[in-house]
N, C-alpha and C positions, 0 to 999 in steps of 0.2 A: 555380536553382544545381545543378549535378551534382557529386557527391561520389564519389570511388573509396575503398572500404575494404576493407582485406586479408581475403582470404578463401582458405582452403586446400579447395579443392573439386575433386573429380574429376568429371567429366561421364561419361554413358554411353559416349561416345565414346572416352575413354580420356585426353584432352588435359586437362591441368592448367590451371584458370584461376585465376591468383593475385588478380584482383581482382573486386569485386562494384560495380555502380553503383546508388548511393541516390539518388532524383530528389525530394528534398525541397526546398520553395522558401521559404528561410528569411527571415523578416522582422526588418529591422533594428530596434534599439531605438528608441522616439519615433517610429515611423513608422505605429503601428496606426492612427491617426486617419485617415488615407487610404482606409482599407476599411471605415470605420464605416457609412458611407451605402450601401453595396453589398449586396443581399440574398443574392447568389449566392456571396459571398466570406466564408468563416469564417477566422478565426485561432484556432488550437490551441495549447496549451502542452505540449511533451512531457515526460517524467519527468526529463529533465535540466535542464529550464528554457528550453531554446529554443523560439521561437514559430516555428511553421509556417503556411503559406498554403494554405488547402484552397477550391478553387473549383468551381463546377458546370460551368464551360465549358471546352472544350478545343479546341485547334488539330489537327485530324488529317486524314489522306488520306481521301476518300470515293470509290470505286470507280464509274467510269463506263466507258462502251465496251461491246465484248462479250468473250465468252469469250476469243478468240484474239488480242485487241487491246485489252488494258486502257488506260485513260486516267484519271488520279487528278484530282480536285479538291481544293485544299487549303480546308478551310472551317473555321469555327467553328461548334461545335454542343456541345448539352449532353452531359454525360459519360454519362448513362445512355441516350441515344438510340442507335439503331443505326448501323452505320457507312455505309450506303448510303442512307439515308432521305432523301428531298428535303424532308420537313417538318421534319427534325430541324436541317438546316444552317439556322443563322442569317445566316451571312453569307459569301460566297465571297471568300477572301483570295488565290487563286491557282490554279496547274494544274501539273500534271507529267505528262511523256509518257515513260515508262520505255524505249521503244524508241528506238535511234538512227536518226535519218534518213539522207539520203543522204551527207551529209558525217560520218556518224559522231558526230553530237551529239545528246544528250538534252535535251529541251526543257523548261524550267522556267520559268515567270513567278510573280514573287511581287509582292504589294502591300505594300512594306515600310513605309509609313505606317499602314495599318491592323493590321499585324502588332504594331508597336510600341505601339500605341494598346490593343490587347488585352492584350498582355503587361503594361503597365502596370496593367490593370485586373485582374492577377491570373490569367489564363487559362493552363492547363496546356498543354504543348506535348508532343504525342506523338512517340515515337522516331523514325520516319522522316522527321516534318519537322523535327524538331530536327538529324537528319543532314543534311537538305539546306541548311536555315539555317546550320548549320557549315559545310558545302562552299561556300555561296555567301559567307562572310565576315562574315555578319550577326551569328552567336553564336559563340563558341569552338567548336573541333571536339569533337564528342560522343568521350567516351573509349571507347564501345564500338566505335567505328571502330578505333582502336587494338588493342584486343583481338580484333577481327575480322581485322584484317590479319596480326596475329601468328599467328592460326590458320591462315590461308591461307599464309603463308610455311612453317609446318611442314608442312602437307599437301603443298606443293610439294616441299619437302625430302624427304619420305617417298617421293614419287612418283619423284624423281630417282633415290633410292637403289634403288628396286625396278627401275627401267629398267636401271640399272648391273648389278644381280645377274642380271638377265635376259640382258644381254649377255654377261656374264661365263660362264653357263651355256650359252649358246648355242655359245660359242667352244670350250668345253671338251669 
């Protein structure tokens, strides 16, 4: 579960971001028994009494390909292993090609059955994979996508205003 919490924070760029995203996985009351027999999943209790799921496994992107042509594999790995290690990947769950093909499409293949299985076992989903799953309709849209889109809109407005000022200065 991803929550948005209010935050008045000004970044170095000067853009004010009114929200911060917290990525706790809350455990429903009475469902702790589901995770008792799993050694890599821990249930911790916060100071406010809510229970949080901590897992050693994460679903993330592993970089493949070469320098000018990256290609990502979506893998299940241990949290402390490196990003691109072949040994650290427990299972490959999909692939993602960020470069558009001839028809301007980005290739993304996901094994939803295995992703659902590992999510049920408490695996953490990294931000890029969470965004891909949100865009595919499998998970709700990641709140950071809205924040990112708002920042892009602001930048485009600023660029338009700059262009208008430059045109006015040239005509004068």
